[in-house]
N, C-alpha and C positions, 0 to 999 in steps of 0.2 A: 765896903766891897768885901768879897770873899777873901781876897788877898789880905786885907787889913785884919779881918777876923782871924784868919789862920795864923797870921804873925802874932796877933795879940794874945791868943790862947796857947800858942806854942804847938799848934797841930803838927803832927807828923804825916798825916794822910788826909787827902780830900777825896771823897767818893761822891760822884755826881752822875746824873743821867743825861746831862746836857753837854755835848762835846765842847761847846763854846766856853763853858765854865772851867773845864780842866785844861783846855788848849791855851787859853789866854792868861792863865794864872801863873805868875812867876814869884815863887817864894822859895828861897834857897833851902834845900834839904826836904822839901815837901814832896811826898809821894802822891802822884795824881792818878786816880783810877776812874775810868769811864765804865759805869755799870749800866748796861741796857739789857734788862732781864729777858732772857730767852731769845735774844736776837740770833737768827741763824747764821748771818754772815758777819764778817769782821769789818767794821767801818774803818775808813782812813783816819788814823789818829797820828798826831805828830810824835816825834821822838820824845821819849821820857814819859809818855802817857801809857798806862797799862789799860788793857781792855778786858773786862770780865762780863760773863753772861748771868752769873748767879752769885748769891751771897756765899754759897759753899766754895766757889772758886776763890773768892776774896779771902775766906778763912784759911783755905789751903795755902794760898800765897803767903799769908801772914805767918803761918806755922813754918813754912819753908825758909822764910827770911829770918825767923827767930833762931833757927838751927845754925845758920851760917854766920 
């Protein structure tokens, strides 16, 4: 499962385009990002899941988090 792989490799972030994969994933400390490239509206995402429309948004978010 994605959960098992993330735990095994010590992943800090999972980026996926399928809402089910980031919604249902429970790994302590894992940052979950739903990437749906170019989507004009914001889908309903559960708490703790970030939504991004482009890779540039993801990179910006990573840089902002690195500063804090």
